N, C-alpha and C positions, 0 to 999 in steps of 0.2 A: 843205186844211183843211176840216173838217166844221162846219157851223153850222146850227142850227135855231132859229128865232125866231118867236114868236107873242104875240098879246095874249090875256089872260084876264081874268076878273072875279072879284071876291071881296067878301064882305060885311064881312069883318074889316078893321080899319084897320092892323094890324101885320103886315107881310110876314114878319118873322122868325118870329113864332109860327105864322103860317099855313103856312110851308114847312118848318119845322124837322123834323118827324117824317118827312115824305115824302122829303126830301133825305137824311136819315140812313139810311132803309131802302134807298136806292140806293147806299150806300157812299160818299157824298160828305160832306166835313167842312166845316162853315160856318166861315169865317174871322171870328171875333168882333171882330177889330180894325177891320174895315171894314163889318161888317154891323150893321144896326139896324132899326128899325120901317119905314124908308123904302126900304131896299135890302138885298139878300142876295147875298153872294159865297161860293161853295162850290167845292171842288175834290176830286178823288180823293185819298185819303190816300197819303202817300209810303210808308207802311209796307205798303201793299197789294201785290198781285201784278199790278198793271196796268202795262203797258209805258208808257214815256214818251210815245209817240205817242198812246196810247189814253187818257191821263189827261184826264178831262172837267172842264171849268170851267163854272160856272153863274153867271149874273148875272140877278137879278130886281129890277125897280124900278118904282115907280109912274109911270104916264103920265097918269093922271087920278085922283088919290086920292079926291076927293069923289064921283066917279062909280064908284069901285071897280074901275078898269081898271089893269092892270099888264102889263108886258112881261117875258117870260122868254127868255133866250138860253142855249143849250147849245152848247158848242163843244169841239173837240179838234183835234189835228194829224193825225188820220186822213184818209184819202182818202174824200171824200164819195161817189164812184162805187161803192164797195164796199157790198154789202148786209150788214146785220147787225152793223155796227160798233158799238162801245160807245156812242159819241155818239148814234147813232140809237136804240139800246135805252133809254138814259136819257131821251131826248127823248120817246119813245113812252110810257114809264111816266109821265112828268110830264104829258103831254097827257091821259092818262086821269084824273089827279088834278085838273088845271087845264086843262080843255078850251079850245081856241082859240075866240075870240069870233067 
C-alpha cells in the first residue's frame, strides 16, 4: 500500500472549495455524499483507464480549522517501493498546490 500524508495550511475556511479544482485536474472525483466544508474524500473515476491497484483515494480534513491547518492523505494499493507510481505523482502534484507545513 502506498500512503503519502502531510499537513498544510490555508486561509480559506471551506476545504471543499479550496481543493475542488486541483483534485479535478488530477482526474479524481469528489464524493459529494461525504465531502463538505470540513472534509474532502475523492477517488479516481471508475470510468477511467486506471487499474484497480493504481486507483488513488484522497482524504483531506481540518486538524486546526481556526489556525488554518489541514491534513491530506493520498493512498492506493500500489507498492510504495516502486518509483513513479500514480499515488506518488498525485501526491507530488498536490504538494505543489498545498505545500507541507
